[in-house]
N, CA, C and O atoms as a Tinker XYZ file with bonds, in Angstrom:
   480  protein
     1  N    -14.820000    5.345000   -1.426000    73     2
     2  CA   -13.745000    4.752000   -0.652000    64     1     3
     3  C    -12.417000    5.400000   -1.044000    63     2     4     5
     4  O    -12.139000    5.564000   -2.232000    81     3
     5  N    -11.619000    5.759000   -0.087000    73     3     6
     6  CA   -10.334000    6.388000   -0.342000    64     5     7
     7  C     -9.279000    5.320000   -0.525000    63     6     8     9
     8  O     -9.145000    4.411000    0.294000    81     7
     9  N     -8.531000    5.439000   -1.610000    73     7    10
    10  CA    -7.469000    4.473000   -1.889000    64     9    11
    11  C     -6.192000    4.908000   -1.186000    63    10    12    13
    12  O     -5.766000    6.056000   -1.311000    81    11
    13  N     -5.591000    3.994000   -0.454000    73    11    14
    14  CA    -4.340000    4.295000    0.226000    64    13    15
    15  C     -3.185000    3.946000   -0.703000    63    14    16    17
    16  O     -3.086000    2.823000   -1.198000    81    15
    17  N     -2.325000    4.911000   -0.928000    73    15    18
    18  CA    -1.158000    4.708000   -1.779000    64    17    19
    19  C     -0.056000    4.100000   -0.920000    63    18    20    21
    20  O      0.269000    4.629000    0.143000    81    19
    21  N      0.521000    2.988000   -1.380000    73    19    22
    22  CA     1.593000    2.373000   -0.587000    64    21    23
    23  C      2.842000    3.258000   -0.526000    63    22    24    25
    24  O      3.158000    4.008000   -1.449000    81    23
    25  N      3.521000    3.131000    0.590000    73    23    26
    26  CA     4.765000    3.867000    0.821000    64    25    27
    27  C      5.758000    3.624000   -0.315000    63    26    28    29
    28  O      6.404000    4.561000   -0.784000    81    27
    29  N      5.883000    2.373000   -0.758000    73    27    30
    30  CA     6.838000    2.043000   -1.824000    64    29    31
    31  C      6.557000    2.813000   -3.112000    63    30    32    33
    32  O      7.488000    3.206000   -3.814000    81    31
    33  N      5.289000    3.030000   -3.425000    73    31    34
    34  CA     4.942000    3.766000   -4.646000    64    33    35
    35  C      5.412000    5.213000   -4.555000    63    34    36    37
    36  O      5.906000    5.772000   -5.534000    81    35
    37  N      5.262000    5.810000   -3.395000    73    35    38
    38  CA     5.714000    7.198000   -3.200000    64    37    39
    39  C      7.239000    7.260000   -3.306000    63    38    40    41
    40  O      7.783000    8.145000   -3.967000    81    39
    41  N      7.920000    6.324000   -2.659000    73    39    42
    42  CA     9.385000    6.312000   -2.704000    64    41    43
    43  C      9.897000    6.080000   -4.128000    63    42    44    45
    44  O     10.846000    6.732000   -4.561000    81    43
    45  N      9.268000    5.154000   -4.852000    73    43    46
    46  CA     9.684000    4.903000   -6.245000    64    45    47
    47  C      9.481000    6.148000   -7.097000    63    46    48    49
    48  O     10.328000    6.490000   -7.922000    81    47
    49  N      8.363000    6.816000   -6.894000    73    47    50
    50  CA     8.067000    8.004000   -7.694000    64    49    51
    51  C      9.078000    9.116000   -7.434000    63    50    52    53
    52  O      9.467000    9.829000   -8.359000    81    51
    53  N      9.500000    9.266000   -6.192000    73    51    54
    54  CA    10.433000   10.346000   -5.857000    64    53    55
    55  C     11.895000    9.944000   -5.976000    63    54    56    57
    56  O     12.780000   10.774000   -5.770000    81    55
    57  N     12.162000    8.686000   -6.305000    73    55    58
    58  CA    13.549000    8.207000   -6.411000    64    57    59
    59  C     14.256000    8.769000   -7.638000    63    58    60    61
    60  O     15.474000    8.947000   -7.621000    81    59
    61  N     13.519000    9.046000   -8.687000    73    59    62
    62  CA    14.110000    9.540000   -9.929000    64    61    63
    63  C     14.363000   11.042000   -9.824000    63    62    64    65
    64  O     13.436000   11.795000   -9.529000    81    63
    65  N     15.609000   11.499000  -10.059000    73    63    66
    66  CA    15.923000   12.929000   -9.908000    64    65    67
    67  C     15.147000   13.841000  -10.860000    63    66    68    69
    68  O     14.772000   14.951000  -10.480000    81    67
    69  N     14.902000   13.387000  -12.085000    73    67    70
    70  CA    14.143000   14.210000  -13.033000    64    69    71
    71  C     12.696000   14.333000  -12.565000    63    70    72    73
    72  O     12.095000   15.404000  -12.650000    81    71
    73  N     12.148000   13.233000  -12.074000    73    71    74
    74  CA    10.771000   13.249000  -11.584000    64    73    75
    75  C     10.652000   14.155000  -10.360000    63    74    76    77
    76  O      9.668000   14.879000  -10.210000    81    75
    77  N     11.661000   14.112000   -9.487000    73    75    78
    78  CA    11.653000   15.008000   -8.326000    64    77    79
    79  C     11.686000   16.461000   -8.774000    63    78    80    81
    80  O     11.012000   17.310000   -8.190000    81    79
    81  N     12.472000   16.752000   -9.816000    73    79    82
    82  CA    12.555000   18.124000  -10.327000    64    81    83
    83  C     11.196000   18.561000  -10.879000    63    82    84    85
    84  O     10.777000   19.698000  -10.663000    81    83
    85  N     10.513000   17.672000  -11.581000    73    83    86
    86  CA     9.175000   17.979000  -12.094000    64    85    87
    87  C      8.234000   18.250000  -10.921000    63    86    88    89
    88  O      7.479000   19.222000  -10.932000    81    87
    89  N      8.288000   17.389000   -9.916000    73    87    90
    90  CA     7.438000   17.549000   -8.728000    64    89    91
    91  C      7.714000   18.890000   -8.044000    63    90    92    93
    92  O      6.781000   19.594000   -7.655000    81    91
    93  N      8.976000   19.237000   -7.900000    73    91    94
    94  CA     9.335000   20.497000   -7.247000    64    93    95
    95  C      8.849000   21.705000   -8.039000    63    94    96    97
    96  O      8.461000   22.718000   -7.456000    81    95
    97  N      8.870000   21.599000   -9.375000    73    95    98
    98  CA     8.348000   22.704000  -10.191000    64    97    99
    99  C      6.847000   22.851000   -9.992000    63    98   100   101
   100  O      6.326000   23.966000   -9.971000    81    99
   101  N      6.152000   21.731000   -9.847000    73    99   102
   102  CA     4.711000   21.790000   -9.603000    64   101   103
   103  C      4.447000   22.429000   -8.236000    63   102   104   105
   104  O      3.543000   23.253000   -8.095000    81   103
   105  N      5.230000   22.051000   -7.246000    73   103   106
   106  CA     5.079000   22.629000   -5.904000    64   105   107
   107  C      5.216000   24.148000   -5.973000    63   106   108   109
   108  O      4.402000   24.870000   -5.399000    81   107
   109  N      6.227000   24.628000   -6.661000    73   107   110
   110  CA     6.472000   26.074000   -6.736000    64   109   111
   111  C      5.417000   26.816000   -7.554000    63   110   112   113
   112  O      5.174000   28.001000   -7.325000    81   111
   113  N      4.785000   26.120000   -8.511000    73   111   114
   114  CA     3.861000   26.788000   -9.426000    64   113   115
   115  C      2.405000   26.747000   -8.976000    63   114   116   117
   116  O      1.573000   27.445000   -9.555000    81   115
   117  N      2.082000   25.974000   -7.990000    73   115   118
   118  CA     0.685000   25.739000   -7.584000    64   117   119
   119  C     -0.037000   24.891000   -8.628000    63   118   120   121
   120  O     -0.470000   23.780000   -8.321000    81   119
   121  N     -0.175000   25.388000   -9.845000    73   119   122
   122  CA    -0.746000   24.629000  -10.958000    64   121   123
   123  C      0.072000   24.925000  -12.199000    63   122   124   125
   124  O      0.523000   26.051000  -12.404000    81   123
   125  N      0.261000   23.893000  -13.036000    73   123   126
   126  CA     1.105000   24.074000  -14.212000    64   125   127
   127  C      0.736000   23.043000  -15.276000    63   126   128   129
   128  O      0.297000   21.939000  -14.952000    81   127
   129  N      0.914000   23.405000  -16.535000    73   127   130
   130  CA     0.615000   22.490000  -17.638000    64   129   131
   131  C      1.866000   21.709000  -18.035000    63   130   132   133
   132  O      2.980000   22.044000  -17.633000    81   131
   133  N      1.656000   20.661000  -18.833000    73   131   134
   134  CA     2.782000   19.866000  -19.337000    64   133   135
   135  C      3.707000   20.748000  -20.172000    63   134   136   137
   136  O      4.930000   20.646000  -20.071000    81   135
   137  N      3.116000   21.615000  -20.999000    73   135   138
   138  CA     3.932000   22.496000  -21.845000    64   137   139
   139  C      4.823000   23.388000  -20.994000    63   138   140   141
   140  O      5.998000   23.577000  -21.311000    81   139
   141  N      4.277000   23.937000  -19.917000    73   139   142
   142  CA     5.078000   24.793000  -19.039000    64   141   143
   143  C      6.152000   23.997000  -18.308000    63   142   144   145
   144  O      7.260000   24.488000  -18.094000    81   143
   145  N      5.818000   22.767000  -17.927000    73   143   146
   146  CA     6.812000   21.915000  -17.271000    64   145   147
   147  C      7.943000   21.535000  -18.216000    63   146   148   149
   148  O      9.095000   21.412000  -17.800000    81   147
   149  N      7.612000   21.351000  -19.486000    73   147   150
   150  CA     8.609000   20.938000  -20.475000    64   149   151
   151  C      9.602000   22.059000  -20.773000    63   150   152   153
   152  O     10.792000   21.812000  -20.968000    81   151
   153  N      9.096000   23.300000  -20.806000    73   151   154
   154  CA     9.972000   24.442000  -21.074000    64   153   155
   155  C     11.107000   24.495000  -20.066000    63   154   156   157
   156  O     10.865000   24.428000  -18.861000    81   155
   157  N     12.321000   24.612000  -20.530000    73   155   158
   158  CA    13.533000   24.743000  -19.705000    64   157   159
   159  C     13.824000   23.517000  -18.833000    63   158   160   161
   160  O     14.611000   23.606000  -17.891000    81   159
   161  N     13.199000   22.378000  -19.136000    73   159   162
   162  CA    13.423000   21.196000  -18.299000    64   161   163
   163  C     14.546000   20.310000  -18.838000    63   162   164   165
   164  O     15.141000   19.534000  -18.091000    81   163
   165  N     14.832000   20.428000  -20.132000    73   163   166
   166  CA    15.875000   19.588000  -20.722000    64   165   167
   167  C     15.395000   18.192000  -21.086000    63   166   168   169
   168  O     16.194000   17.356000  -21.507000    81   167
   169  N     14.093000   17.926000  -20.929000    73   167   170
   170  CA    13.532000   16.631000  -21.328000    64   169   171
   171  C     12.337000   16.869000  -22.238000    63   170   172   173
   172  O     11.755000   17.954000  -22.247000    81   171
   173  N     11.979000   15.849000  -22.999000    73   171   174
   174  CA    10.891000   15.979000  -23.970000    64   173   175
   175  C      9.531000   16.043000  -23.282000    63   174   176   177
   176  O      9.388000   15.692000  -22.111000    81   175
   177  N      8.546000   16.495000  -24.036000    73   175   178
   178  CA     7.178000   16.556000  -23.516000    64   177   179
   179  C      6.689000   15.161000  -23.168000    63   178   180   181
   180  O      5.987000   14.977000  -22.173000    81   179
   181  N      7.053000   14.178000  -23.978000    73   179   182
   182  CA     6.663000   12.790000  -23.708000    64   181   183
   183  C      7.237000   12.284000  -22.394000    63   182   184   185
   184  O      6.556000   11.599000  -21.631000    81   183
   185  N      8.503000   12.631000  -22.133000    73   183   186
   186  CA     9.142000   12.212000  -20.881000    64   185   187
   187  C      8.477000   12.885000  -19.686000    63   186   188   189
   188  O      8.256000   12.245000  -18.658000    81   187
   189  N      8.154000   14.178000  -19.815000    73   187   190
   190  CA     7.475000   14.888000  -18.731000    64   189   191
   191  C      6.121000   14.236000  -18.469000    63   190   192   193
   192  O      5.726000   14.058000  -17.317000    81   191
   193  N      5.415000   13.882000  -19.537000    73   191   194
   194  CA     4.113000   13.222000  -19.384000    64   193   195
   195  C      4.244000   11.893000  -18.647000    63   194   196   197
   196  O      3.404000   11.566000  -17.808000    81   195
   197  N      5.287000   11.124000  -18.950000    73   195   198
   198  CA     5.513000    9.856000  -18.249000    64   197   199
   199  C      5.821000   10.083000  -16.773000    63   198   200   201
   200  O      5.345000    9.344000  -15.911000    81   199
   201  N      6.611000   11.097000  -16.490000    73   199   202
   202  CA     6.910000   11.422000  -15.088000    64   201   203
   203  C      5.637000   11.846000  -14.354000    63   202   204   205
   204  O      5.422000   11.469000  -13.202000    81   203
   205  N      4.802000   12.628000  -15.025000    73   203   206
   206  CA     3.537000   13.045000  -14.416000    64   205   207
   207  C      2.636000   11.845000  -14.143000    63   206   208   209
   208  O      1.952000   11.792000  -13.121000    81   207
   209  N      2.641000   10.892000  -15.056000    73   207   210
   210  CA     1.833000    9.681000  -14.874000    64   209   211
   211  C      2.295000    8.928000  -13.616000    63   210   212   213
   212  O      1.470000    8.464000  -12.830000    81   211
   213  N      3.607000    8.810000  -13.435000    73   211   214
   214  CA     4.141000    8.134000  -12.248000    64   213   215
   215  C      3.789000    8.892000  -10.971000    63   214   216   217
   216  O      3.412000    8.287000   -9.967000    81   215
   217  N      3.912000   10.220000  -11.014000    73   215   218
   218  CA     3.574000   11.037000   -9.849000    64   217   219
   219  C      2.086000   10.937000   -9.517000    63   218   220   221
   220  O      1.701000   10.903000   -8.348000    81   219
   221  N      1.260000   10.890000  -10.559000    73   219   222
   222  CA    -0.180000   10.775000  -10.352000    64   221   223
   223  C     -0.530000    9.401000   -9.784000    63   222   224   225
   224  O     -1.341000    9.303000   -8.863000    81   223
   225  N      0.068000    8.348000  -10.320000    73   223   226
   226  CA    -0.176000    6.994000   -9.828000    64   225   227
   227  C      0.215000    6.862000   -8.363000    63   226   228   229
   228  O     -0.430000    6.135000   -7.608000    81   227
   229  N      1.269000    7.562000   -7.962000    73   227   230
   230  CA     1.742000    7.523000   -6.575000    64   229   231
   231  C      0.904000    8.431000   -5.668000    63   230   232   233
   232  O      1.126000    8.477000   -4.458000    81   231
   233  N     -0.056000    9.152000   -6.251000    73   231   234
   234  CA    -0.907000   10.022000   -5.455000    64   233   235
   235  C     -0.274000   11.348000   -5.088000    63   234   236   237
   236  O     -0.756000   12.046000   -4.196000    81   235
   237  N      0.811000   11.702000   -5.777000    73   235   238
   238  CA     1.536000   12.933000   -5.439000    64   237   239
   239  C      1.026000   14.159000   -6.178000    63   238   240   241
   240  O      1.216000   15.284000   -5.715000    81   239
   241  N      0.376000   13.954000   -7.327000    73   239   242
   242  CA    -0.185000   15.078000   -8.072000    64   241   243
   243  C     -1.605000   14.739000   -8.507000    63   242   244   245
   244  O     -1.980000   13.572000   -8.624000    81   243
   245  N     -2.376000   15.783000   -8.743000    73   243   246
   246  CA    -3.729000   15.653000   -9.283000    64   245   247
   247  C     -3.802000   16.509000  -10.534000    63   246   248   249
   248  O     -3.010000   17.434000  -10.713000    81   247
   249  N     -4.747000   16.199000  -11.387000    73   247   250
   250  CA    -4.888000   16.967000  -12.623000    64   249   251
   251  C     -6.268000   17.593000  -12.697000    63   250   252   253
   252  O     -7.240000   17.098000  -12.125000    81   251
   253  N     -6.316000   18.721000  -13.437000    73   251   254
   254  CA    -7.570000   19.430000  -13.655000    64   253   255
   255  C     -7.638000   19.814000  -15.125000    63   254   256   257
   256  O     -6.941000   20.733000  -15.556000    81   255
   257  N     -8.469000   19.122000  -15.900000    73   255   258
   258  CA    -8.587000   19.481000  -17.308000    64   257   259
   259  C     -9.383000   20.783000  -17.470000    63   258   260   261
   260  O    -10.377000   21.022000  -16.784000    81   259
   261  N     -8.910000   21.604000  -18.395000    73   259   262
   262  CA    -9.614000   22.841000  -18.726000    64   261   263
   263  C     -9.446000   23.070000  -20.221000    63   262   264   265
   264  O     -8.382000   23.484000  -20.682000    81   263
   265  N    -10.501000   22.797000  -20.966000    73   263   266
   266  CA   -10.410000   22.887000  -22.420000    64   265   267
   267  C     -9.405000   21.881000  -22.944000    63   266   268   269
   268  O     -9.486000   20.693000  -22.634000    81   267
   269  N     -8.456000   22.356000  -23.739000    73   267   270
   270  CA    -7.438000   21.474000  -24.309000    64   269   271
   271  C     -6.236000   21.294000  -23.390000    63   270   272   273
   272  O     -5.349000   20.492000  -23.680000    81   271
   273  N     -6.201000   22.025000  -22.296000    73   271   274
   274  CA    -5.062000   21.941000  -21.386000    64   273   275
   275  C     -5.429000   21.127000  -20.152000    63   274   276   277
   276  O     -6.591000   21.042000  -19.754000    81   275
   277  N     -4.399000   20.532000  -19.565000    73   275   278
   278  CA    -4.553000   19.845000  -18.288000    64   277   279
   279  C     -3.584000   20.498000  -17.321000    63   278   280   281
   280  O     -2.391000   20.611000  -17.604000    81   279
   281  N     -4.093000   20.921000  -16.199000    73   279   282
   282  CA    -3.278000   21.564000  -15.176000    64   281   283
   283  C     -2.977000   20.549000  -14.079000    63   282   284   285
   284  O     -3.852000   19.804000  -13.638000    81   283
   285  N     -1.728000   20.541000  -13.654000    73   283   286
   286  CA    -1.289000   19.629000  -12.592000    64   285   287
   287  C     -0.991000   20.433000  -11.341000    63   286   288   289
   288  O     -0.445000   21.535000  -11.399000    81   287
   289  N     -1.362000   19.854000  -10.209000    73   287   290
   290  CA    -1.094000   20.475000   -8.914000    64   289   291
   291  C     -0.680000   19.376000   -7.942000    63   290   292   293
   292  O     -0.988000   18.202000   -8.144000    81   291
   293  N      0.007000   19.769000   -6.906000    73   291   294
   294  CA     0.451000   18.820000   -5.882000    64   293   295
   295  C     -0.752000   18.366000   -5.077000    63   294   296   297
   296  O     -1.630000   19.161000   -4.744000    81   295
   297  N     -0.780000   17.092000   -4.771000    73   295   298
   298  CA    -1.806000   16.515000   -3.896000    64   297   299
   299  C     -1.190000   16.399000   -2.506000    63   298   300   301
   300  O     -0.404000   15.484000   -2.262000    81   299
   301  N     -1.530000   17.308000   -1.588000    73   299   302
   302  CA    -0.874000   17.332000   -0.276000    64   301   303
   303  C     -0.909000   15.994000    0.468000    63   302   304   305
   304  O      0.057000   15.640000    1.144000    81   303
   305  N     -2.004000   15.253000    0.349000    73   303   306
   306  CA    -2.111000   13.967000    1.046000    64   305   307
   307  C     -1.153000   12.926000    0.479000    63   306   308   309
   308  O     -0.910000   11.895000    1.106000    81   307
   309  N     -0.616000   13.193000   -0.695000    73   307   310
   310  CA     0.259000   12.224000   -1.346000    64   309   311
   311  C      1.531000   11.921000   -0.577000    63   310   312   313
   312  O      2.072000   10.819000   -0.674000    81   311
   313  N      2.007000   12.887000    0.182000    73   311   314
   314  CA     3.233000   12.681000    0.951000    64   313   315
   315  C      2.982000   12.037000    2.316000    63   314   316   317
   316  O      3.929000   11.775000    3.057000    81   315
   317  N      1.720000   11.781000    2.651000    73   315   318
   318  CA     1.386000   11.220000    3.965000    64   317   319
   319  C      2.154000    9.935000    4.286000    63   318   320   321
   320  O      2.654000    9.808000    5.403000    81   319
   321  N      2.272000    8.971000    3.352000    73   319   322
   322  CA     3.036000    7.767000    3.694000    64   321   323
   323  C      4.499000    8.074000    4.043000    63   322   324   325
   324  O      5.071000    7.446000    4.934000    81   323
   325  N      5.090000    9.026000    3.348000    73   323   326
   326  CA     6.476000    9.410000    3.613000    64   325   327
   327  C      6.588000   10.130000    4.956000    63   326   328   329
   328  O      7.525000    9.881000    5.715000    81   327
   329  N      5.650000   11.009000    5.249000    73   327   330
   330  CA     5.651000   11.730000    6.526000    64   329   331
   331  C      5.472000   10.748000    7.678000    63   330   332   333
   332  O      6.148000   10.852000    8.702000    81   331
   333  N      4.554000    9.791000    7.507000    73   331   334
   334  CA     4.340000    8.783000    8.554000    64   333   335
   335  C      5.615000    7.989000    8.812000    63   334   336   337
   336  O      5.985000    7.748000    9.961000    81   335
   337  N      6.274000    7.591000    7.749000    73   335   338
   338  CA     7.510000    6.807000    7.871000    64   337   339
   339  C      8.591000    7.635000    8.566000    63   338   340   341
   340  O      9.290000    7.134000    9.447000    81   339
   341  N      8.729000    8.901000    8.169000    73   339   342
   342  CA     9.740000    9.765000    8.770000    64   341   343
   343  C      9.443000   10.028000   10.246000    63   342   344   345
   344  O     10.367000   10.164000   11.048000    81   343
   345  N      8.172000   10.100000   10.606000    73   343   346
   346  CA     7.835000   10.370000   12.005000    64   345   347
   347  C      8.305000    9.243000   12.917000    63   346   348   349
   348  O      8.634000    9.482000   14.078000    81   347
   349  N      8.339000    8.018000   12.401000    73   347   350
   350  CA     8.874000    6.904000   13.187000    64   349   351
   351  C     10.330000    7.163000   13.561000    63   350   352   353
   352  O     10.751000    6.871000   14.680000    81   351
   353  N     11.083000    7.704000   12.637000    73   351   354
   354  CA    12.492000    7.972000   12.883000    64   353   355
   355  C     12.694000    9.249000   13.687000    63   354   356   357
   356  O     13.717000    9.408000   14.353000    81   355
   357  N     11.727000   10.157000   13.630000    73   355   358
   358  CA    11.803000   11.358000   14.455000    64   357   359
   359  C     11.802000   10.997000   15.925000    63   358   360   361
   360  O     12.556000   11.572000   16.709000    81   359
   361  N     10.956000   10.046000   16.306000    73   359   362
   362  CA    10.912000    9.574000   17.695000    64   361   363
   363  C     12.251000    8.951000   18.060000    63   362   364   365
   364  O     12.779000    9.197000   19.144000    81   363
   365  N     12.795000    8.150000   17.163000    73   363   366
   366  CA    14.090000    7.507000   17.384000    64   365   367
   367  C     15.165000    8.552000   17.675000    63   366   368   369
   368  O     15.908000    8.425000   18.648000    81   367
   369  N     15.249000    9.580000   16.836000    73   367   370
   370  CA    16.298000   10.589000   17.008000    64   369   371
   371  C     16.053000   11.466000   18.227000    63   370   372   373
   372  O     17.004000   11.847000   18.909000    81   371
   373  N     14.793000   11.796000   18.516000    73   371   374
   374  CA    14.497000   12.593000   19.708000    64   373   375
   375  C     14.985000   11.880000   20.956000    63   374   376   377
   376  O     15.595000   12.496000   21.830000    81   375
   377  N     14.714000   10.567000   21.042000    73   375   378
   378  CA    15.182000    9.785000   22.194000    64   377   379
   379  C     16.702000    9.786000   22.270000    63   378   380   381
   380  O     17.267000    9.917000   23.355000    81   379
   381  N     17.362000    9.643000   21.141000    73   379   382
   382  CA    18.829000    9.612000   21.121000    64   381   383
   383  C     19.412000   10.960000   21.537000    63   382   384   385
   384  O     20.409000   11.009000   22.258000    81   383
   385  N     18.798000   12.047000   21.087000    73   383   386
   386  CA    19.293000   13.375000   21.469000    64   385   387
   387  C     19.087000   13.630000   22.957000    63   386   388   389
   388  O     19.934000   14.246000   23.605000    81   387
   389  N     17.970000   13.162000   23.501000    73   387   390
   390  CA    17.745000   13.303000   24.943000    64   389   391
   391  C     18.807000   12.537000   25.716000    63   390   392   393
   392  O     19.334000   13.031000   26.713000    81   391
   393  N     19.126000   11.314000   25.252000    73   391   394
   394  CA    20.170000   10.515000   25.907000    64   393   395
   395  C     21.526000   11.217000   25.814000    63   394   396   397
   396  O     22.286000   11.243000   26.782000    81   395
   397  N     21.821000   11.783000   24.649000    73   395   398
   398  CA    23.087000   12.490000   24.457000    64   397   399
   399  C     23.162000   13.714000   25.367000    63   398   400   401
   400  O     24.205000   13.987000   25.962000    81   399
   401  N     22.064000   14.445000   25.470000    73   399   402
   402  CA    22.039000   15.636000   26.330000    64   401   403
   403  C     22.329000   15.238000   27.781000    63   402   404   405
   404  O     23.108000   15.905000   28.461000    81   403
   405  N     21.710000   14.164000   28.253000    73   403   406
   406  CA    21.933000   13.700000   29.629000    64   405   407
   407  C     23.377000   13.250000   29.819000    63   406   408   409
   408  O     23.988000   13.542000   30.847000    81   407
   409  N     23.924000   12.544000   28.836000    73   407   410
   410  CA    25.306000   12.081000   28.920000    64   409   411
   411  C     26.270000   13.264000   28.990000    63   410   412   413
   412  O     27.205000   13.255000   29.791000    81   411
   413  N     26.050000   14.265000   28.168000    73   411   414
   414  CA    26.924000   15.441000   28.167000    64   413   415
   415  C     26.861000   16.190000   29.499000    63   414   416   417
   416  O     27.870000   16.715000   29.970000    81   415
   417  N     25.693000   16.236000   30.092000    73   415   418
   418  CA    25.574000   16.880000   31.401000    64   417   419
   419  C     26.343000   16.095000   32.455000    63   418   420   421
   420  O     26.957000   16.687000   33.342000    81   419
   421  N     26.316000   14.762000   32.367000    73   419   422
   422  CA    27.051000   13.922000   33.317000    64   421   423
   423  C     28.557000   14.079000   33.138000    63   422   424   425
   424  O     29.301000   14.115000   34.118000    81   423
   425  N     29.000000   14.173000   31.903000    73   423   426
   426  CA    30.429000   14.276000   31.606000    64   425   427
   427  C     30.975000   15.640000   31.996000    63   426   428   429
   428  O     32.070000   15.737000   32.549000    81   427
   429  N     30.229000   16.678000   31.714000    73   427   430
   430  CA    30.698000   18.044000   31.925000    64   429   431
   431  C     29.663000   18.830000   32.718000    63   430   432   433
   432  O     28.945000   19.656000   32.154000    81   431
   433  N     29.578000   18.576000   34.045000    73   431   434
   434  CA    28.598000   19.306000   34.841000    64   433   435
   435  C     28.955000   20.790000   34.886000    63   434   436   437
   436  O     30.127000   21.153000   34.787000    81   435
   437  N     27.955000   21.636000   35.034000    73   435   438
   438  CA    28.240000   23.078000   35.099000    64   437   439
   439  C     29.079000   23.393000   36.333000    63   438   440   441
   440  O     28.910000   22.792000   37.394000    81   439
   441  N     29.984000   24.346000   36.165000    73   439   442
   442  CA    30.835000   24.758000   37.281000    64   441   443
   443  C     30.018000   25.565000   38.268000    63   442   444   445
   444  O     29.145000   26.338000   37.875000    81   443
   445  N     30.308000   25.382000   39.590000    73   443   446
   446  CA    29.581000   26.197000   40.576000    64   445   447
   447  C     29.968000   27.659000   40.408000    63   446   448   449
   448  O     31.104000   27.983000   40.062000    81   447
   449  N     29.022000   28.513000   40.654000    73   447   450
   450  CA    29.330000   29.939000   40.519000    64   449   451
   451  C     30.209000   30.366000   41.693000    63   450   452   453
   452  O     30.007000   29.952000   42.834000    81   451
   453  N     31.182000   31.203000   41.374000    73   451   454
   454  CA    32.111000   31.671000   42.418000    64   453   455
   455  C     31.927000   33.180000   42.605000    63   454   456   457
   456  O     31.494000   33.886000   41.694000    81   455
   457  N     32.263000   33.648000   43.793000    73   455   458
   458  CA    32.125000   35.099000   44.019000    64   457   459
   459  C     33.069000   35.848000   43.088000    63   458   460   461
   460  O     34.153000   35.369000   42.755000    81   459
   461  N     32.645000   36.995000   42.692000    73   459   462
   462  CA    33.479000   37.798000   41.784000    64   461   463
   463  C     34.718000   38.308000   42.510000    63   462   464   465
   464  O     34.683000   38.678000   43.683000    81   463
   465  N     35.804000   38.308000   41.761000    73   463   466
   466  CA    37.095000   38.792000   42.292000    64   465   467
   467  C     37.024000   40.324000   42.356000    63   466   468   469
   468  O     36.798000   40.968000   41.332000    81   467
   469  N     37.212000   40.913000   43.536000    73   467   470
   470  CA    37.112000   42.378000   43.638000    64   469   471
   471  C     38.243000   43.082000   42.896000    63   470   472   473
   472  O     38.110000   44.261000   42.565000    81   471
   473  N     39.352000   42.395000   42.626000    73   471   474
   474  CA    40.480000   43.026000   41.909000    64   473   475
   475  C     40.691000   42.310000   40.578000    63   474   476   477
   476  O     41.516000   41.401000   40.481000    81   475
   477  N     39.954000   42.715000   39.568000    73   475   478
   478  CA    40.104000   42.021000   38.278000    64   477   479
   479  C     41.409000   42.273000   37.605000    63   478   480
   480  O     41.655000   41.748000   36.519000    81   479
């Protein structure tokens, strides 16, 4: 059975700027270890591990153990609740832009074409 991650869990996980930075590094790296994530991050290995735990709980990352190392990668399905939520607003904005386009055409109709002046 597939567990559905609630939208709120995804939003909470991505609300923290440090956690978002960790997530973005994973996206760019395809797969990465905690040690590699900690390097140049400005936070401790323990903090990175806690951020990874939150991202994993939210379904945003998956792990692959290999020997003594654990590799983390982005779980593409993890963003599905966020994409679904955003798509609701995409319809809203598309409708508004269509209305705006029609209004602008009503306000400023195109000028009729006139014959060219033979003496410019």
